[in-house]
C-alpha positions, 0 to 999 in steps of 0.5 A, a space after each residue: 509623442 503618440 504611437 503613430 508619430 514614433 512608428 513613422 519616426 521609426 520607419 524613416 530612421 530605418 529608410 535612413 539606414 537602407 539609403 546610407 547602405 545603398 550609397 556606401 555599396 554604389 561606392 563600392 561598386 564604383 572602386 570595384 569597377 576602377 579596379 578592374 579597370 586597372 588591373 586590365 590595363 596592368 595585365 595588357 601591359 605585362 603582356 605587351 612588355 613581354 612582346 617587346 622583350 621577346 622581339 628584341 631577345 638574342 636568337 633562341 631566347 625567350 622570356 616565359 614559363 620555359 626558363 622558370 628555375 623550378 626551385 623558386 620560392 614565393 617572394 609575397 605571401 598573402 594575409 587575410 584578416 576576418 574582422 565581424 563584417 568583411 574579410 580584409 586582404 593584403 599581399 606582404 613581401 616576404 624579404 629583399 629581393 637581394 637579402 637572404 643571408 642577413 636575415 640568418 645572420 641576425 636571427 643567429 647572433 639573437 638566439 646566441 644572446 639567449 643561450 644561457 649556461 655557455 662560456 662567454 668567449 666561446 659564444 664570441 669566438 663562435 660568432 666571430 667565425 660565424 661571421 668570417 664565414 657568412 662575409 666570404 659566402 656570396 649573397 644569394 640573389 632572389 630577383 627572378 630577373 636574374 633568372 634570365 642573365 645579368 642584361 635583362 631588358 628594360 621591357 623585361 623590368 618594366 613587366 615585372 614592375 607592373 606585375 608587383 604593383 598588381 598583385 601587392 596593390 590592385 588585386 588585394 584591394 579588389 578581394 576587399 572590396 568584393 568582400 565588404 560588397 557582399 557584406 553590405 548586400 547581407 546588411 541591406 537585406 536585413 533592413 529591408 526585412 526587418 522594415 517590411 516586418 514592421 510595415 505588415 505589423 502595422 497594417 494588421 493593426 490598423 486593419 484590426 482598429 478599422 474592423 472594430 469601428 465598422 462593428 462599433 458603427 453597425 452595432 449602433 445602426 442596430 440599436 437605433 432601428 430597434 428605438 425606431 420600431 419600439 416607438 412606433 409600436 
């Protein structure tokens, strides 16, 4: 394979790489558009459900930020994974909505087993007493719907379900796709810059070769003219 054929093969591979990146970008753009549409639909549904719940609420009762408990804690946390290519976002549940005391019981049992140098009988008695106290204590309810009373309307439950779906599934995936699109844009710019540099080098080499050919032709013509003049003399 000659040098020209190798250069053509490299240019073809670079073009295929750029085409693959652009195809990947268009796929991500389509998913991004779909996720934005779905997020808008969920948000619209949440506001409509809240409006229905407030319309059917009792006199003087309104579901909104005015009835939030300021001591509330997050039930879901954001986890960001940063690999070499693009960041990945995910939302994880902190615990069960009705849990709270079970995790404490498990943690205390595990720590009691790991402790050394204590009397076994004393441990058993202490664990039994703790279990009795915790079984007697009412479990803490973490469901935010309980802030508004026990008999919450179905529209309010629907608003909560839509909000959870948006926070857990749509928004993290939307952020991940946006980060991946930015990474693909950088790769496309790098690939195009690399291809432009290769084409510039090929053009420069071809220009130097053409200039050498023209110089050879001019030198040969001058030699021929000199030879004709010598014969005429």
